C-alpha positions in Angstrom: 19.1 83.3 146.8 20.3 86.7 148.0 20.9 87.7 151.6 22.0 91.2 152.3 23.3 91.6 148.8 25.3 88.4 148.7 24.4 85.3 146.6 25.0 81.8 147.9 27.3 79.6 145.9 26.7 75.9 145.2 30.2 74.3 145.2 28.8 70.9 144.2 27.5 72.0 140.9 30.3 70.5 138.7 28.5 68.4 136.1 30.2 66.2 133.6 33.3 65.3 135.6 34.1 61.8 136.9 34.2 61.8 140.7 37.0 59.2 140.9 40.1 58.5 138.7 42.5 55.7 138.2 46.1 56.4 137.3 49.6 54.9 136.8 52.5 56.5 138.7 56.2 56.0 138.4 58.6 57.6 140.9 62.3 57.2 141.7 64.5 59.0 144.3 68.2 59.0 144.9 70.3 61.1 147.3 67.3 63.3 148.1 66.5 64.1 144.5 63.7 62.4 142.6 61.6 62.3 139.5 58.0 61.3 138.9 55.5 60.6 136.1 51.8 60.3 136.7 49.3 59.4 133.9 45.5 59.3 134.4 43.7 56.4 132.8 40.2 57.8 133.4 39.1 60.6 131.2 38.5 64.0 132.9 35.0 64.4 131.4 32.1 62.0 131.0 31.1 61.0 127.4 29.3 63.7 125.6 30.4 66.5 127.9 33.9 67.4 126.7 37.0 66.1 124.9 38.7 62.9 125.8 41.2 64.6 128.1 43.6 62.7 130.3 46.2 64.2 132.6 50.0 63.6 132.4 52.1 65.0 135.2 55.9 65.2 135.2 58.0 66.6 138.0 61.1 66.7 140.1 61.4 66.3 143.9 64.0 67.9 146.0 64.7 66.7 149.5 67.2 68.2 151.9 
């Protein structure tokens, strides 16, 4: 649909992704500094849509 030269955008049109995820997290902090690991157990895509992709996040936290 066009209105004055602009097209509307459907933001809910993401097909093939799981709406929820389950994950395992590990976090530790000492003296305001920390480290975390986050692993997603649920695949990013539904079967037949994409590769069996799972997210792994590593990071550092700094607190002052």
